[in-house]
N, C-alpha and C positions, 0 to 999 in steps of 0.2 A: 482511463486515467493515462495522461501523457504529461511528461514534465522534463524540464531542463533546469539549468542553474538560475534562470530568470523567471520563468512562468510555469504554472501547472494548470492543466485543463482537465476538468471533470465532465465528461460528456455523458449525457443520458439520451439515448435514442427515443424517438416517438413511441408512445405506448400503442397507438393504433395507426394504421395507414392513413395518411392525410393530415395527421396532427404534426405539430412542430416538436422537434427535440430541443434540448437545452444544453448549454455548455457553460459551466461556471469557470471563470478565468481568475486566477489569483497569482500574486507575486510568490515566487518560490519561498522566499523568506517568511511569508505569512502562513504557510501550510503547517498545520498542527500534526500531521501524520509523518513528520520528519523522522520520528523514532522508528516507525515501521520501515521506512526507506533505508535508514542507517542499519537496521537489523538485517534486512535482506542483503545489503551491500557488505556485511561483515565488519562494520565499523563500530560495533557495540561489544563491550565486554559484559556478557550476560551476568556473570557472578558479581560484578561491581555495580551494575545499574538496575538490577532487578532482584526481587525475592522470587525464587522460582521453585516449582514443584514438578517432579517427574510423575506424570500420570500413566506411564508405562507405554511400551510399544512405540517409542519415538515421539511421544505426545507430551508436551510440556506446557505448563501455565506460567506466564511471566507477569509479575506485577511491578511496575516502575517504582523505584525507591524515591524518586523526585517527581513532581507533577510533570506530565507529558501531554500537554493539551488536554483534550477530553478523554484520553485513553485510560480506562479503568484497569484492564488487563488484556493480555494477548495470549492466544493459544497457538502454539508452534508445533508443526508436524515435520519430522525428519524421515527421509527415505532410509530404510535400513542399510542397504548395500553401500550407498555413497555418503550418508550422513548429511546430505544437502536438504535444505528446506524445500518442501513441495507444497505446503499449505500454511497459511497464516490467517487467523481470525482475530480481528480487533473488536474489543467490546468497549463501548463508551460509557461515560458516567450517566448519560441520559437513556441508556438501554439499547442503543442501536448496535448493530453488528455489521462489519464489513469483512467479507471473505476474499482472500487472494489465493488462487490456485496456480501453481507454476507447472508448466509442461514443457518437455523438450528443452531443458536447460542446457545452455552452452556457456562454459566458463571462458572469460576473456575473449569474446569475439570482437572482430573489427566491425564497428557500426558507424553508419553515416549520421552526421548531425541532424539530417532531415527527419530521422526516426524520432527525434525528441521535440518536435513541434507538431501542432495540431491545426488542421484547417477544417472547420465545421462544414458539414453538408448544407445545401440550400434548406431554407425554412427552419434554421436552428436559431433559437433565441439565445443571445449572449448575455450573461450576467457577470458584471465586473464587481 
């Protein structure tokens, strides 16, 4: 998953050697997982936008108060020492799950704009 303010790329590598991978390309404004992105960026007031339940040990369940695309609920895991999110699991209304695990987090790094664009490898099918 790579994105910027204009586009988001969801890349799925080939399952087997010799097969083609796929990349789903969407306008950033059309991406329904904006809630998860805002949550990770710290742009969400959890107490105002979710019903939340403390499941213990830095593990929380968040249910959006307003419709948030197809997200039914989110499980959020915080690192004890830093209180930073290290894992996020999105549960959709259709029963799918997407897990994001964060490692080696650096706050406020200087990043090149090139990091937020994606060039698909050869033999990748583009889906717009």
